[in-house]
Every structure is written in structure tokens, then in C-alpha cells.
BATOR-284223 format. One record per residue (C-alpha): residue in three letters; x, y, z. Coordinates in steps of 0.05 Angstrom, whole numbers, plus 5000, padded with zeros to 4 digits. Example, Ala and Ser with C-alpha at 12.3 -4.5 7.8 and 13.67 -1.06 7.14 Angstrom:
BATOR-284223
ALA524649105156;SER527349795143;
This chain:
BATOR-284223
UNK589132593938;UNK590132364009;UNK588332874061;UNK583733284015;UNK577333584042;UNK571333423999;UNK564733734017;UNK558333403995;UNK551033554007;UNK550233084067;UNK557232934092;UNK564433194098;UNK570232714084;UNK576832914115;UNK580732364082;UNK579231894026;UNK583831354051;UNK581231384123;UNK573731274129;UNK574031344205;UNK573432104204;UNK567332134158;UNK562332644183;UNK555132584161;UNK549533074175;UNK547032654233;UNK553932644266;UNK554533394258;UNK547733484293;UNK550033054351;UNK556433484358;UNK552134114358;UNK547433844413;UNK553433634456;UNK556734324446;UNK550134664467;UNK549834234531;UNK557234314548;UNK557935064532;UNK551035284548;UNK546635764509;UNK550536384532;UNK557636184509;UNK555635794447;UNK554536404402;UNK561336704422;UNK564936034411;UNK561335944344;UNK563336654324;UNK570636534344;UNK570635864309;UNK567736204247;UNK573236734248;UNK578636194256;UNK575735784199;UNK575436424157;UNK582636584172;UNK584635864156;UNK580935904089;UNK584036584072;UNK590936314090;UNK589735694047;UNK587336143989;UNK593436593997;UNK598135993996;UNK594435733935;UNK595036413900;UNK602436443917;UNK603535763888;UNK599635943825;UNK603536593819;UNK610136223826;UNK607935723773;UNK606136293726;UNK612736643740;UNK616335983726;UNK612435913660;UNK614136643642;UNK621436513656;UNK621235903611;UNK617836313557;UNK622836873566;UNK628536383560;UNK625436083497;UNK624636783467;UNK631836953483;UNK634236303452;UNK630036433390;UNK632837153386;UNK639936893393;UNK638936363339;UNK635636893294;UNK641437373307;UNK646636833291;UNK642836643227;UNK642637373206;UNK650037463222;UNK651736833183;UNK647537073124;UNK651037753127;UNK657837423127;UNK655936983067;UNK653337593030;UNK659737973045;UNK663937383022;UNK659837332958;UNK660438082946;UNK668038042956;UNK668337452908;UNK664237832856;UNK668538452865;UNK674838032857;UNK672237722793;UNK670138402767;UNK677038682783;UNK680338092749;UNK675938172687;UNK677338912686;UNK684838802691;UNK684438282635;UNK680338762592;UNK685339332605;UNK691138872587;UNK687738642524;UNK685939362504;UNK693039592518;UNK695839022477;UNK690939162421;UNK692639902421;UNK700139732421;UNK699039252363;UNK695039782326;UNK700140332340;UNK706339912322;UNK704939882246;UNK703140622245;UNK709440792284;UNK713640352238;UNK710440682177;UNK711841372207;UNK719041182220;UNK719740912149;UNK716641552121;UNK721341972163;UNK727241562139;UNK725041672066;UNK724242422077;UNK731242452109;UNK734142052052;UNK730642502001;UNK733043132036;UNK740042852038;UNK739942701964;UNK737143391949;UNK742543701991;UNK747943301954;UNK745243481887;UNK744544211906;UNK751844271926;UNK754944081860;UNK749544451821;UNK750645101859;UNK758045041846;UNK757044921771;UNK751645451762;UNK745545061750;UNK739945321707;UNK735144741713;UNK733444361776;UNK736043661781;UNK729543391812;UNK723043631785;UNK716843771827;UNK713343171798;UNK719042711818;UNK719042991888;UNK711542911898;UNK711942211868;UNK717342031918;UNK713542341976;UNK706642061956;UNK707641391923;UNK700041251924;UNK698741851878;UNK704141601830;UNK700740921825;UNK693941241810;UNK697041681755;UNK700341081722;UNK693840691724;UNK689941261692;
């Protein structure tokens, strides 16, 4: 702290490294007596007042400079804090964006797997329905073929019978129902 002014109870030190300018109370009294002799009792109060004003201005100027330096240091600290807050906000925003992207990707993946599972289930259900309908359809076709064959045989038998004057039918009602409903025929034979 070279060049610092330190005030003590009995002396003023202008510089720590230079002991030559050390002012003690006795030296200050000698300066005051010399000033009284040189300036005289009439000018001494005015000079002391002017010197007091100049010292006051110097102190206020030093305080103002000190306050400006402190203010600049605080502003610099605030800028650093603001920069840190902005960096933290950016990192938080990027983390949130990254989390949002990962959630969207996961949702798309889940939706894709659900769509795939749904398509597989639809295909399996369609195949199952087709497999269930095929025997019924085949049975229906077989029944239709039997009915057509029966109608054809009835028509053939009816033609010669109508030509020869038929009194009794060639196929009885029991025979026709037995042909149309083979399950009833089996139950009658069992009983």
C-alpha cells in the first residue's frame, strides 16, 4: 500500500515506504506557528478556510472516484451474474428441448408399435374369420348343389310321370325331408 494516507492519533504518515514525510503532532505545531508568523493573524483564518475547502473538495473527489470504482465493480459483478443466469437458462432450455425430443421419439416409437400390433391383430382376425367362413361357405355350396341335384331329379321324374298319368308320387315327403335334412334321418334311425 505505497502512497496510502494513514491517520493515527499523534501522527500522519504519507507513505509507508518513505519515512521522511512522517508528520507528528509536534511537527504540525511548528508548521502552524510558522504559518502564523508568515501570514499574520489577519490572513491566517482566510487561508485556513480556503485550505479547508480545498481539502474538502479533494476528499469529496476521492470519495466520488471511490464510489464510481465500487459502482463499476458492482456492475461488472452484475454482468457476470447476468451472463451466468443466461448460460443457465440456455442450458435448461436445451435440456428441456432434448427431453421433449426424446419424449416425442418415444411416443412415435410407441405409436408405431401400437400400429404394428393393430395391423397384426387385424390380419389375424381377418384370417380367422376367413378360416371360419370357408367351411360354412363350402357347406352352403354343398347344400346348394344337393338341392339343385334333388330339384333336377324331381324334375326328371316329374316329366315321365306326367306323360304316363301318375297317380302316386315317385318321391314321398319323408324321402324328400330325409334328403334335405340328413341329421333328422340319423336321429330317426337311432330312435
